[in-house]
Structures are given as C-alpha cells and as structure tokens.
C-alpha positions as CSV (number, residue, x, y, z in Angstrom):
1,X,19.9,36.0,51.9
2,X,20.4,38.6,54.6
3,X,18.0,37.4,57.4
4,X,17.2,40.8,58.8
5,X,16.3,42.1,55.4
6,X,14.0,39.1,54.9
7,X,11.9,40.2,57.9
8,X,11.8,43.9,57.0
9,X,9.0,43.0,54.4
10,X,6.7,43.1,57.4
11,X,7.1,46.9,57.8
12,X,8.2,46.5,61.4
13,X,8.5,49.1,64.1
14,X,12.0,48.9,65.4
15,X,11.6,51.7,68.0
16,X,10.7,49.4,70.8
17,X,11.8,45.9,72.0
18,X,10.8,43.3,71.4
19,X,9.7,44.0,67.8
20,X,6.3,42.4,67.2
21,X,5.6,40.8,63.8
22,X,1.8,41.3,63.5
23,X,-0.5,38.8,61.9
24,X,1.9,35.9,62.2
25,X,2.1,32.6,64.1
26,X,4.0,29.3,64.2
27,X,2.6,28.4,60.8
28,X,4.7,31.3,59.5
29,X,7.8,30.0,61.2
30,X,7.4,26.9,59.2
31,X,7.3,29.0,56.0
32,X,10.2,31.1,57.1
33,X,12.4,28.0,57.5
34,X,11.6,27.1,53.9
35,X,12.0,30.5,52.3
36,X,15.3,31.1,54.1
37,X,16.4,27.7,52.7
38,X,17.4,26.3,56.1
39,X,18.9,22.8,55.8
40,X,19.5,21.8,59.5
41,X,17.3,22.7,62.4
42,X,16.8,21.5,66.0
43,X,13.7,21.5,68.1
44,X,14.4,21.4,71.8
45,X,11.4,19.9,73.5
46,X,9.3,17.8,71.2
47,X,6.4,16.6,73.3
48,X,3.8,15.0,71.0
49,X,5.8,16.1,67.9
50,X,2.9,18.2,66.5
51,X,5.3,21.0,65.5
52,X,8.0,18.6,64.4
53,X,5.5,17.1,61.9
54,X,4.4,20.5,60.6
55,X,8.0,21.6,60.1
56,X,9.2,18.4,58.3
57,X,6.2,18.0,56.1
58,X,6.5,21.6,54.8
59,X,10.3,21.7,54.4
60,X,11.5,19.0,52.0
61,X,15.0,20.6,52.0
62,X,15.4,20.2,55.8
63,X,16.8,17.7,58.3
64,X,15.2,18.2,61.7
65,X,16.6,17.0,65.1
66,X,13.9,16.7,67.7
67,X,15.5,16.6,71.2
68,X,13.5,15.5,74.2
69,X,14.5,13.3,77.1
70,X,10.9,12.3,77.9
71,X,12.1,12.2,81.4
72,X,10.1,13.0,84.6
73,X,12.2,14.8,87.2
74,X,11.5,17.1,90.1
75,X,12.0,20.4,88.2
76,X,9.7,19.4,85.4
77,X,6.0,19.6,86.4
78,X,4.0,19.5,83.2
79,X,3.4,15.7,83.3
80,X,2.7,13.3,86.1
81,X,5.0,10.4,86.0
82,X,7.6,8.5,83.9
83,X,5.0,6.1,82.5
84,X,3.2,9.1,80.9
85,X,6.5,10.4,79.5
86,X,7.3,7.0,78.0
87,X,3.8,6.9,76.4
88,X,4.3,10.3,74.8
89,X,7.7,9.3,73.5
90,X,6.2,6.3,71.8
91,X,3.4,8.4,70.4
92,X,5.8,10.9,69.0
93,X,8.0,8.2,67.5
94,X,5.0,6.6,65.8
95,X,3.9,9.9,64.4
96,X,7.3,10.7,62.9
97,X,8.3,7.1,62.0
98,X,8.1,7.6,58.2
99,X,10.4,10.7,58.4
100,X,12.7,8.9,60.8
101,X,13.0,6.1,58.2
102,X,13.8,8.4,55.4
103,X,16.5,10.2,57.4
104,X,14.9,13.6,57.5
105,X,13.9,13.5,61.2
106,X,16.0,12.4,64.2
107,X,14.2,11.9,67.5
108,X,17.0,12.3,70.0
109,X,16.0,11.0,73.5
110,X,18.5,13.1,75.5
111,X,18.3,16.1,77.8
112,X,19.1,19.5,76.4
113,X,22.5,19.4,78.1
114,X,23.4,16.0,76.8
115,X,22.4,16.8,73.3
116,X,24.5,19.9,73.1
117,X,27.5,17.6,72.8
118,X,26.2,16.2,69.5
119,X,26.4,19.5,67.6
120,X,29.3,21.6,66.8
121,X,29.1,25.4,67.4
122,X,27.7,27.1,64.3
123,X,26.5,23.9,62.8
124,X,22.7,24.6,62.7
125,X,20.7,27.1,60.6
126,X,18.2,27.5,63.5
127,X,16.8,26.1,66.7
128,X,13.4,26.3,68.4
129,X,13.5,26.0,72.2
130,X,10.3,24.6,73.8
131,X,11.8,22.7,76.7
132,X,11.6,23.2,80.5
133,X,10.2,26.7,81.0
134,X,11.0,27.1,84.7
135,X,13.8,28.6,86.8
136,X,17.2,28.8,85.1
137,X,16.4,26.3,82.4
138,X,15.2,28.8,79.7
139,X,18.3,31.0,80.2
140,X,20.6,27.9,80.1
141,X,19.0,26.7,76.8
142,X,19.1,30.1,75.1
143,X,22.8,30.6,76.1
144,X,24.0,27.2,75.0
145,X,21.8,26.5,71.9
146,X,22.5,29.9,70.5
147,X,26.2,28.8,70.2
148,X,25.1,26.0,67.9
149,X,23.5,28.3,65.4
150,X,25.4,29.9,62.6
151,X,25.7,33.6,62.0
152,X,22.5,34.7,60.3
153,X,20.5,31.8,61.6
154,X,17.5,32.0,63.9
155,X,17.4,31.3,67.7
156,X,13.7,30.8,68.4
157,X,11.4,29.5,71.1
158,X,7.9,29.1,72.4
159,X,5.8,30.5,75.2
160,X,6.6,34.2,75.4
161,X,4.6,34.5,78.6
162,X,5.0,34.7,82.4
163,X,3.1,32.2,84.5
164,X,4.1,32.8,88.0
165,X,2.3,29.8,89.4
166,X,4.6,27.6,87.2
167,X,7.7,29.9,87.5
168,X,7.9,30.3,83.8
169,X,10.9,32.5,83.1
170,X,11.2,32.7,79.3
171,X,10.6,36.5,79.2
172,X,13.1,37.1,82.0
173,X,15.7,34.9,80.3
174,X,15.3,36.6,76.9
175,X,15.5,40.1,78.4
176,X,18.6,39.1,80.4
177,X,20.4,37.4,77.4
178,X,19.6,40.0,74.8
179,X,20.8,42.8,77.2
180,X,24.0,40.9,78.0
181,X,24.8,40.1,74.4
182,X,23.5,43.5,73.1
183,X,21.1,41.9,70.7
184,X,18.9,44.4,68.9
185,X,16.5,43.8,67.4
186,X,14.7,40.7,68.8
187,X,11.3,39.7,67.9
188,X,7.9,38.3,69.0
189,X,5.7,36.4,66.6
190,X,2.3,38.0,66.7
191,X,1.0,41.1,68.3
192,X,0.1,41.7,72.0
193,X,-3.1,43.4,70.9
194,X,-4.6,41.1,68.3
195,X,-7.1,42.7,65.9
196,X,-10.0,40.9,64.4
197,X,-8.9,38.8,61.4
198,X,-5.3,38.7,62.4
199,X,-3.2,35.5,62.9
200,X,-1.9,35.2,66.4
201,X,-1.1,32.0,68.4
202,X,-2.7,31.7,71.8
203,X,0.8,31.7,73.2
204,X,3.4,33.5,71.1
205,X,6.8,32.5,69.9
206,X,10.0,34.6,70.0
207,X,13.3,34.8,68.1
208,X,16.5,36.7,67.4
209,X,19.0,36.5,64.5
210,X,22.4,35.0,65.5
211,X,25.1,37.7,65.0
C-alpha cells in the first residue's frame, strides 16, 4: 500500500506545513500501524510502557522494540535520580512481561545512540521517537532513526510542542530536518484548533513518510 495515499482519506490540506490530520490522536497511530500491516517497529523512549502496551495489544502482526536506557544523566531532567529510573524500568518490564515472553516485545535497556547499532538501515517499518526532548537530542534522534526506517515507512514522534523552560526543541528539529531533506509533506496528529467533539491528544504527535 502506498503510504501517502493511505493518509489522503483524511481530506488533508497540503497547502501549508505541517499538514494537520484533524480528529486524530495516538490511538489512531496504533490503528495505522495495523492497517499499514507494519511488522517491525521501534519506540525510542518507553518510560512506563503505556504506549508500548497499547501498540502491542492492538497489533498481533507486530514485533515492537522498546528502547530506553532508564538512565539519569545531567542532560535529562524529567526524573530525579537513578533509583527512580530503575523503579520505572522494573515497572515497565513487569507490565510487558507476557509480551516479552512470547517474543513480540523487546525491552532494550540502551541509549538511543547505543541501540542504533542493533538495527540495519531500512530494517524497520516505523519508529516513534519519545526520548530526550532537549537541546540537540531530538535532531540527533530524527536524523539517525530515520535511516533505520524503510522507504514508505513512518518516522514518528511525540511532543510537538515548545517548552522553553525545559529547552524542548522537537519543533525546531523537525523544521530543520524536513527543510534539509526537502520532506514535503510532513504531518501533525490532531489540529491546533480543536473543535468540540474532536479527538486530539493534549500534546500532539508528528510524523513523516520515509522517502
């Protein structure tokens, strides 16, 4: 299936970037993975594994790699100390234990940079980036994980938002990368002006189709 044609069913306005897909959220991403018949997918930044669980349990055809170092370091400010990170890792592992045992989920305790070495270029149907949102980390992850996705696959991520107090740079990284690589169109999941009754996550996701 041609991936861009799949999304045209939403009657999208391609005249401005990013292209917003109204009345959609992360629950729709789960469905897109299934309807596009993706077989291999990676989530960069697992945290408590809530999204991992949703993806795996609604995609019986899929093998999902959840990549997260659960490591406290100076440039990562969302949690307090290493003990808290270890606790969250154990929580996520327990939540996903059944799927780990049946081989459909792999919880990879590595940094994004370390885990890149485990995947050949073009080997994934898609990737969802939800790792360190600050400084140069978002741009680094987009550049390098996009290489691991096959042509026609999806490079996706969370937190399409600027939070200056936290130095969130996802928007800047996307604008920079899509301009450098001449990617047009690229998309945001949900509208900036939510209307009553529409689906829209509190913090939106984004994606582009690998060319």
